[in-house]
C-alpha positions in Angstrom: 191.4 92.4 82.8 193.1 89.2 80.7 190.6 87.7 77.8 191.2 83.9 77.5 189.7 80.8 76.1 188.1 79.7 79.2 186.4 83.8 79.4 185.0 82.9 76.1 183.9 79.6 76.9 181.7 80.8 79.4 180.5 83.3 76.8 179.8 80.8 74.7 178.1 78.6 77.3 176.1 81.6 78.7 174.8 82.6 75.5 173.8 79.1 74.6 172.1 78.8 77.3 170.6 81.6 77.3 169.2 81.3 73.6 167.9 78.0 75.2 166.6 79.1 78.2 165.0 82.1 75.9 163.6 79.6 72.9 162.9 76.7 75.2 162.0 77.3 78.9 160.5 81.4 79.0 157.2 80.7 76.3 156.2 77.8 78.5 156.2 80.4 81.4 154.8 82.7 79.8 152.2 81.9 78.6 151.7 79.6 82.1 151.6 83.1 83.3 149.5 84.7 80.6 146.9 81.8 81.1 147.3 82.6 84.6 146.6 86.3 84.6 143.8 85.2 81.5 142.3 83.3 84.1 142.6 85.6 87.0 140.6 88.4 84.4 138.2 86.2 84.0 137.4 85.4 87.5 137.4 88.8 88.3 134.9 89.8 85.1 132.3 87.0 86.8 132.7 88.3 90.3 131.4 91.6 88.9 129.0 90.2 86.4 127.7 87.8 89.8 128.2 91.0 92.1 125.6 92.6 89.6 123.2 89.8 88.8 123.7 89.7 92.9 122.4 93.5 92.7 120.0 93.4 90.5 118.7 90.7 92.2 118.3 91.8 95.2 116.4 94.9 93.6 113.7 92.3 92.0 114.0 90.7 95.7 112.8 94.4 97.1 110.0 95.1 94.7 108.8 91.6 94.8 108.4 92.6 99.0 107.3 95.9 98.4 104.6 94.7 95.8 103.2 92.3 98.5 103.2 94.4 101.4 101.4 96.8 99.2 99.0 93.8 98.3 98.8 93.1 101.9 97.8 96.2 103.0 94.9 96.6 100.4 94.3 92.8 101.7 93.3 94.3 105.5 92.0 97.2 104.0 89.2 95.2 102.4 89.1 93.0 105.2 88.4 96.1 107.2 85.8 97.4 104.8 83.9 94.3 104.4 84.0 93.7 108.4 82.5 97.1 109.1 80.0 96.1 106.0 78.8 93.7 108.0 79.3 95.2 111.6 76.9 97.4 109.8 74.9 95.1 107.5 74.5 93.5 111.3 73.4 96.6 113.2 70.3 97.3 110.8 69.2 94.1 111.2 69.2 93.9 114.6 67.7 97.7 114.0 64.8 96.3 112.0 64.1 93.4 113.8 64.2 95.8 117.2 61.5 97.4 115.2 59.4 94.3 114.6 59.6 93.5 118.4 57.9 96.9 119.3 55.7 96.7 117.0 54.6 93.3 117.7 54.5 94.1 121.4 52.5 97.9 120.6 50.0 95.5 118.7 50.0 92.5 121.4 49.2 95.3 124.5 46.6 96.8 121.8 45.2 93.6 121.7 45.2 92.9 124.8 44.2 96.6 126.0 41.0 96.2 123.5 40.2 92.7 124.9 40.7 94.5 128.6 38.1 97.0 127.8 35.4 94.7 126.2 35.9 92.2 129.4 35.7 95.4 131.9 32.1 96.8 128.8 30.4 93.0 130.3 31.3 92.9 133.6 30.0 96.6 134.0 27.1 95.6 131.8 26.4 92.7 134.2 26.5 95.1 137.0 24.2 97.7 135.1 21.8 94.9 135.4 22.5 93.6 138.4 21.9 97.5 139.8 19.0 98.0 137.8 17.1 94.7 138.8 17.5 95.6 142.1 16.6 99.2 141.8 13.2 97.5 140.2 13.1 94.1 142.2 12.6 92.5 139.8 15.2 89.9 137.2 16.4 91.8 133.9 16.5 89.7 130.8 19.9 90.3 129.0 18.5 89.2 126.1 15.3 91.0 125.2 17.2 93.9 126.4 20.3 93.1 125.0 20.1 96.3 122.3 20.3 98.9 125.0 23.0 97.0 127.5 24.6 97.3 124.0 24.2 100.5 123.9 25.1 101.2 127.6 27.6 98.9 127.2 29.7 101.3 124.3 28.9 105.1 125.9 31.0 103.3 128.8 
């Protein structure tokens, strides 16, 4: 291999171009590459933070849903107990009303029985007076013999 001036010129031009590229071209490219790497790293970090925030939000949402379900179950239990209490109170009120009606009916029956007995006593007394009148052949005055008739009615 022969070293001549052309070759030396090419080496000088190559070294100048190499210096020019390392001085003016490579730094902006390296800066752009570094900025891109930094932007990618920030994006990945933001994605990690976003994923972490999403996981936390899902956990909080699950807690809120669980609390809401628990509260709904409590409300349902309270409503069930309240409805049972209302039904029980209605049963007791109905029982009391039934007892009151039975008592009133018994009193009414007793009153009617007493009236019927009194009416029967009066009728028996009237028949007795009529029978005695026929037997004795004369009229018996009910007003004069009220004591005897009352005693007779009481005995009957």
